[in-house]
Structure formats: structure tokens, C-alpha cells
C-alpha positions as CSV (number, residue, x, y, z in Angstrom):
1,M,50.8,21.3,-31.6
2,S,49.6,24.2,-34.1
3,T,46.6,26.1,-33.6
4,I,44.1,27.4,-35.9
5,I,43.2,30.9,-36.1
6,T,40.0,32.2,-37.7
7,L,40.0,35.3,-39.7
8,S,37.7,37.3,-42.0
9,Q,38.3,38.0,-45.5
10,E,38.9,41.6,-44.4
11,E,41.6,40.6,-41.7
12,I,43.6,38.5,-43.7
13,E,43.6,41.0,-46.5
14,S,45.1,44.0,-44.3
15,N,47.1,42.0,-42.2
16,F,48.7,39.0,-44.8
17,D,52.1,39.5,-44.0
18,F,51.8,38.7,-40.2
19,A,49.1,35.8,-41.2
20,L,52.2,34.2,-43.5
21,K,54.5,34.6,-40.4
22,L,52.2,33.1,-38.0
23,C,51.8,30.3,-41.0
24,A,55.3,29.7,-41.2
25,K,55.4,29.5,-37.4
26,G,53.1,26.3,-37.6
27,H,49.8,28.1,-36.9
28,T,46.7,27.3,-39.4
29,I,45.1,30.6,-40.7
30,K,41.1,29.8,-41.1
31,V,39.7,32.5,-43.4
32,I,36.0,33.3,-44.0
33,T,35.4,34.8,-47.2
34,K,32.8,37.0,-48.2
35,D,30.7,34.5,-49.5
36,E,31.2,32.5,-46.1
37,K,33.4,30.2,-47.6
38,A,36.6,28.9,-45.9
39,V,40.0,28.8,-46.8
40,L,43.1,27.3,-44.9
41,L,46.7,28.7,-44.8
42,T,48.3,25.8,-43.5
43,P,52.2,25.2,-42.9
44,V,53.9,22.7,-44.9
45,M,57.4,21.0,-44.8
46,G,59.4,23.4,-47.5
47,Y,61.8,22.0,-50.4
48,T,64.7,23.1,-48.8
49,Q,63.8,20.9,-45.7
50,L,63.5,17.7,-47.4
51,P,65.9,15.1,-46.9
52,D,68.3,14.7,-50.2
53,D,66.8,11.2,-50.8
54,V,63.4,12.5,-50.8
55,N,61.4,13.2,-54.3
56,I,58.3,15.0,-54.2
57,P,57.1,15.4,-58.1
58,D,55.1,18.3,-59.5
59,A,51.7,17.0,-59.8
60,E,51.5,17.7,-63.3
61,E,54.0,15.3,-63.6
62,F,53.0,13.0,-61.1
63,V,51.5,9.6,-62.3
64,P,50.3,7.0,-59.5
65,D,51.3,3.5,-60.0
66,P,48.1,1.6,-59.6
67,G,49.5,-1.7,-57.9
68,A,51.8,-0.1,-55.4
69,V,48.6,2.5,-54.4
70,G,46.8,-0.7,-53.7
71,A,49.6,-2.4,-52.0
72,Y,49.9,0.6,-49.7
73,V,46.1,1.0,-49.2
74,A,45.5,-3.1,-48.0
75,E,48.8,-2.6,-46.0
76,S,47.3,0.4,-44.3
77,M,43.6,-1.3,-43.9
78,R,45.7,-4.3,-42.6
79,E,47.3,-1.9,-39.8
80,M,44.6,-0.1,-38.6
81,T,42.0,-2.9,-38.4
82,Q,44.5,-5.6,-36.5
83,D,42.9,-5.0,-33.4
84,F,39.1,-5.0,-34.2
């Protein structure tokens, strides 16, 4: 299980390399900015770790299929609500 580490903007600015290493090891970094907003640095699966048969398009290229999205949502809702 990853942990969430809270740092101020000043702390992240002075220790950015270390924070990235923590992130690479599975930790999520919550940064509180000077104007008291929250920003997350969180690890995600790198492209080099994806299996060959997984294709994740760039956000600019992706056009969702409304029918497929609707079917996925309907199936997910059936699974989540079957015991209620």
C-alpha cells in the first residue's frame, strides 16, 4: 500500500529529486502550495512497463465511443449493485 506524504511548496522545491524518487517507489506526494491549494505527485505505470497488447492513446488523439462507454458503465453498475 502506498502512503501519502504531505509537503509544503518550499519543501518540494528544495527536495524535488528526492520527492520524485519517493514517487517512483510508490508513494504519493501531496504538495500544499503557497496559496494553500493541493497538488498531487502520484506514481503511474510507465509506458515501458505496459504489455505489448495494451495501447494507451494520447489525450489529444482519443475519441471515446459512446456506445462502448455506455455498455461499460451499464455493466459496471450491474456488478456494483447486484447485492443491493
